[in-house]
N, C-alpha and C positions, 0 to 999 in steps of 0.2 A: 655305603652300608655293608658290612660284615655280614657276611652269608654262615651266620652260626648253624649247627643242628637242629637248636629248636625252633631257630627260625625258619628252616628247612621244612621241619614237621610242621609248624603252622602252615606253609602255604598248601603241603600234603593235605592237610586237614580243610581248607579254603576250598582245594580244587575239589576233593571228594565230595563236599558236602553242596557246591555249586552245579558242580557236574550232574550228581545225583538228584536236584531238585531237577535239573534239566532233563534228565531220561526222565522220570517218572512223568513230568509233563508233554514233554516231545513226543512225536508220533514214531519216530524210530531213533536209534545211537548216532545214527548221521546229523540227524537234525539237532539232537542234545548235544555234539559236540559243536554246531554251527553255533547255538545261542551261547555255548560256555565260552567260546572262541571272544563273542560279541560281549558279554557281559564281562570279562576278565579283561579284556583290550582296555578297558574306560575305567578301571579300579585303581584306588588310588593307591598310594605306594603302603603305607602305613595302614594296617588293617584290625581295628577292634570287633568287639563281638556287634556291635550294632552296625556297622559295615558290612559285616560278614552275612547279618541276618537281610541287610538289603539288596545285597548282590545274591543273595540265593533267593528272594523274592523277585528280582527284576531278572533271574533265569527264569522263573517262572511263569510270571507274567509274557515274557517274551516268545516263549516255546508254544503256550497256548493261543496265542495272536498269531502266530505265524506258522506251526505245524503241530498242530495240539495231538495229544495222545487221542484213542479212540471215544474214552471215556468224557472227553472235553470237547469233541471234536462237532458236535449237534447243536452246543450251546452257545447263545450268544459271545464273544470275545468278552463282554463286560460280566456276564455271568459266571466265564470258565475263569475268568483272573480271581473272582472271590473266591469261587470254590475248590480253584487249586489253592490258593493260598491257607484257605480253612483246612482243605483236607490234607496237603501233601505239606507244609511247613507250620502245620499248628497254629496260625495267624488265631488272636481274639478277632470279634466284630469290630472293637476301636482298633486294633493296629492295621487292620485292612481298609478302612475308614482312612486313617492316617494315609497310609501307602496309596492308596487310588484316590486319594485329595476330593474325599466325598465323605456325605454323611453317614451315619450307622444304621438311620432308617433304610436309607438306598443300598446299603450294603445288604441288611437283611432280606430285602426284597431281591436282590441279586442273587443269595443262597439257595433263597425258597422257588426262587424259575428255574435255576439251574438244576438243583436237588430233583424239583420234580421232571425236569427233564430227564434226569439220569435214571430217576424212577419209570418213567413212560418207557422209556428205552429197554429196564429189564424184565417190563409185566410181559407175563406168559403168554397173552394172548397177540400181543405186540403191540397194543391199546392203550388207552389212558390208566394208567395206575391209580383204581381206588382204594383209598384206607379203609379198614375196618370201620366199622361203626360203634 
């Protein structure tokens, strides 16, 4: 394979995207580097847009399962994956369901649980968040 400047630019973009998602989902930069290395060493040689999305999603999932950022640390791994894919990668419910090999109802439930946990953590009293009636 010839390494043209265009190919190097694509790889730079890929690395930035995957590492950026790992940084957002992981507890710190060291954890993000470990996640990035793990995800990219399993990547195929030819990288298209769908593969890039898959690698970014894998980075997010790996980070929240192994060394999550504080925003995801108190959530169950399943809830954290769903919330992180939605918030960090802007994935839709159908996309998340496909990535997690589950149904859309389960994804919605995981998103609700995860976001409720986040709201509870941010509540001024440190207790449960109660929405206004």
